C-alpha positions in Angstrom: -17.5 -27.3 -13.6 -20.6 -25.3 -12.8 -22.9 -28.3 -13.6 -20.8 -30.4 -11.3 -21.1 -27.9 -8.5 -24.9 -27.6 -8.9 -25.2 -31.4 -8.8 -23.0 -31.5 -5.7 -25.0 -28.8 -4.0 -28.2 -30.6 -4.8 -26.8 -33.9 -3.5 -25.7 -32.1 -0.3 -29.2 -30.7 0.2 -30.7 -34.2 -0.2 -28.2 -35.7 2.2 -28.8 -33.0 4.8 -32.6 -33.4 4.5 -32.3 -37.1 5.0 -29.8 -36.8 7.8 -31.8 -34.0 9.5 -34.9 -36.2 9.2 -33.2 -39.1 10.9 -31.8 -36.8 13.6 -35.2 -35.2 14.2 -36.7 -38.7 14.4 -34.2 -39.6 17.1 -34.0 -36.4 19.1 -37.1 -34.4 18.2 -37.6 -31.1 16.4 -35.2 -28.2 17.5 -37.2 -25.5 19.3 -35.6 -22.5 17.5 -34.4 -21.7 14.0 -30.8 -21.0 15.2 -30.8 -24.4 16.9 -31.9 -26.0 13.7 -29.2 -24.1 11.8 -26.6 -25.2 14.2 -27.7 -28.8 14.0 -27.6 -28.7 10.2 -24.0 -27.3 10.4 -22.9 -30.1 12.7 -24.5 -32.7 10.5 -22.9 -31.2 7.4 -19.5 -31.6 9.1 -20.2 -35.1 10.1 -20.9 -36.2 6.5 -17.6 -34.6 5.3 -18.3 -31.0 4.6 -15.6 -29.6 7.0 -12.5 -27.6 6.6 -9.5 -29.8 5.9 -7.3 -27.4 3.9 -6.8 -23.7 3.4 -5.3 -22.6 0.1 -4.0 -19.0 -0.3 -3.1 -17.3 -3.6 -1.2 -14.0 -3.8 0.4 -14.0 -0.3 4.0 -12.8 -0.2 4.4 -10.5 2.8 1.3 -11.0 4.9 1.8 -13.4 7.9 0.4 -16.9 7.4 -0.5 -16.9 11.1 -2.4 -13.6 10.8 -4.3 -14.9 7.8 -5.4 -18.0 9.6 -6.3 -16.1 12.7 -8.4 -13.7 10.6 -10.2 -16.7 9.0 -11.1 -17.9 12.4 -11.3 -21.6 11.4 -9.4 -24.7 12.4 -9.3 -28.2 10.9 -12.7 -29.8 11.2 -14.8 -26.7 11.3 -18.0 -27.2 9.3 -17.2 -25.5 6.0 -20.7 -24.0 5.8 -20.1 -22.3 9.2 -17.5 -20.1 7.4 -19.1 -16.7 6.3 -17.0 -15.7 3.2 -18.1 -12.1 3.4 -17.2 -11.7 7.0 -13.9 -13.5 6.5 -13.1 -11.2 3.6 -13.6 -8.1 5.9 -11.3 -9.6 8.6 -8.6 -10.5 6.1 -8.5 -7.0 4.7 -7.5 -5.8 8.2 -4.4 -8.0 8.2 -1.2 -6.0 7.6 -0.1 -6.0 4.0 -3.5 -7.3 2.7 -5.0 -4.8 0.2 -8.0 -6.9 -0.9 -9.1 -10.5 -0.4 -11.8 -12.9 -1.6 -12.9 -16.1 0.2 -14.4 -19.1 -1.6 -15.6 -22.5 -0.4 -14.3 -25.4 -2.5 -16.6 -28.3 -1.5 -16.3 -30.5 0.2 -13.4 -29.5 2.5 -11.2 -26.6 1.2 -11.3 -22.8 1.7 -9.7 -20.9 -1.2 -8.4 -17.4 -0.6 -7.1 -15.0 -3.2 -5.5 -11.7 -2.1 -3.6 -8.8 -3.4 -1.0 -7.1 -1.2 0.1 -3.6 -0.7 3.4 -2.6 -2.4 5.7 -0.1 -0.5 6.1 3.1 -2.4 7.6 5.7 -0.1 7.7 6.9 3.5 5.4 9.7 4.6 6.8 11.9 7.3 4.0 12.8 9.7 4.4 14.5 13.1 8.1 13.6 13.3 7.6 9.9 12.5 7.8 7.9 9.3 4.9 5.9 8.0 5.4 3.4 5.1 2.7 4.0 2.4 1.6 2.1 -0.7 0.8 3.3 -4.2 -2.7 4.3 -3.1 -1.3 6.4 -0.3 -2.6 4.0 2.4 -0.4 3.3 5.4 1.2 -0.1 5.7 1.4 -1.6 9.1 5.1 -2.6 9.3 7.5 -2.6 12.3 10.8 -3.4 10.5 11.2 -0.3 8.3 14.9 -0.7 7.8 14.3 -3.1 4.9 12.8 -0.1 2.9 15.5 2.5 3.8 16.1 3.3 0.1 12.6 4.6 -0.5 12.2 8.4 -0.7 10.5 10.4 2.1 7.4 12.5 1.3 6.5 15.4 3.4 3.2 17.3 3.5 -0.4 16.7 4.7 -1.6 15.8 1.1 1.6 14.0 0.2 0.1 10.5 0.3 -2.7 11.4 -2.1 -0.1 12.7 -4.6 2.5 10.1 -3.9 2.0 7.9 -7.0 2.3 10.8 -9.4 5.5 12.2 -7.9 7.2 8.8 -7.6 6.2 8.0 -11.2 7.7 11.3 -12.3 10.9 10.8 -10.4 11.6 7.2 -11.7 11.1 8.5 -15.3 14.7 9.8 -14.9 16.4 6.9 -13.1 19.8 8.7 -12.7 18.0 11.6 -10.9 15.7 9.3 -8.9 18.6 7.3 -7.3 19.9 10.6 -5.8 16.6 11.7 -4.3 16.3 11.8 -0.5 12.9 13.5 -0.1 10.1 15.4 -1.7 8.3 18.2 0.1 4.8 19.2 -0.8 4.5 23.0 -0.9 1.2 24.7 -0.3 -0.7 21.7 -1.6 0.2 22.8 -5.1 3.7 21.7 -6.0 6.9 19.9 -4.9 10.4 20.7 -3.8 12.7 17.7 -4.3 15.7 17.3 -1.9 18.7 15.4 -3.2 21.0 13.3 -1.0 23.8 15.9 -1.2 21.5 18.6 0.2 20.5 20.4 -3.0 16.9 21.4 -3.3 15.0 21.6 -6.7 11.9 23.7 -6.9 9.4 22.2 -9.4 6.6 24.2 -10.9 2.9 23.7 -10.2 2.2 23.0 -13.8 4.1 20.4 -15.9 6.4 19.3 -13.1 7.3 16.3 -15.3 8.6 18.6 -18.1 10.7 20.5 -15.6 12.1 17.1 -14.2 13.1 16.1 -17.7 14.7 19.5 -18.2 16.7 19.0 -15.0 18.0 15.7 -16.3 19.2 17.4 -19.5 20.8 20.2 -17.5 22.5 17.7 -15.2 23.8 15.7 -18.1 25.3 18.7 -19.8 26.4 20.8 -16.8 26.5 18.6 -13.7 24.8 21.4 -11.8 23.8 19.1 -8.9 27.5 18.3 -8.3 28.2 22.0 -7.7 27.9 24.0 -4.5 24.4 25.3 -4.9 21.6 25.3 -2.4 18.6 25.6 -4.8 17.8 24.9 -8.4 14.6 26.8 -9.2 12.8 25.4 -12.3 9.5 27.2 -11.7 9.8 29.3 -14.8 9.7 27.3 -18.1 12.3 29.4 -19.9 15.0 29.9 -17.3 16.8 28.4 -14.4 17.7 30.2 -11.2 20.5 28.9 -8.9 20.9 30.0 -5.3 24.4 29.7 -4.0 25.5 29.2 -0.4 26.1 32.4 1.5 29.9 32.0 1.4 29.8 31.8 -2.4 27.2 34.5 -3.0 28.6 37.7 -4.7 29.5 40.3 -2.1 28.0 43.8 -2.5 30.7 46.4 -3.5 32.2 48.3 -0.7 31.7 52.1 -0.6 35.0 54.0 -1.0 36.0 56.5 1.7 36.5 60.0 0.6 38.1 62.5 2.9 36.6 65.9 3.1 38.6 68.4 1.1 40.5 71.0 3.1 
């Protein structure tokens, strides 16, 4: 294949030289280098090296119209007028496109490969929700309702730590399906909020170990189904439960003693 492409390129050069020579003989020598370049591009299109097809590999969510707009070509554009590096940069600004590569397949096809962003979670920022991918990068998406089951992450550095916390949560599927949100505390650790309103405080070190311990506790004691506000797992050898105020033990009342006569 490489030998064929070299031969094709060499043949193209010969054809362009011959065609350019004929054009120069008819119209004279262009006065500037850009004018000569433009003339050669036009000639290359006239002999068949023009865009006739665009093939895209890896597109699932990105808009086909947005992809074509970013390429900035139409049928009949001289294929050598397409700058693959510049087209790549424009494509990577298209919503959902994570990375892209652009190739010319002579004589008439542009071939694009791309990888797309994958929704991981919502990031709550300044009262609004932003859909982010596994790298913590925002995904430009208007219709967020389709991803309503994804957890919400809260905290300035939540996106940078999103992949790790999501990986930890899905390691225990029965717990993960009950998670509503995870709140980053002090840039060091997480509090996980469950859909029933119970919070679980995870430690700074070995949060995954504490998460597995919670799964065992839940399996044996159904603690998340009870009326508790907080399950504190920050210490490795014990669990603290905080009860709602109406269930918390009341302090003993002081008895009233009358003064003796």
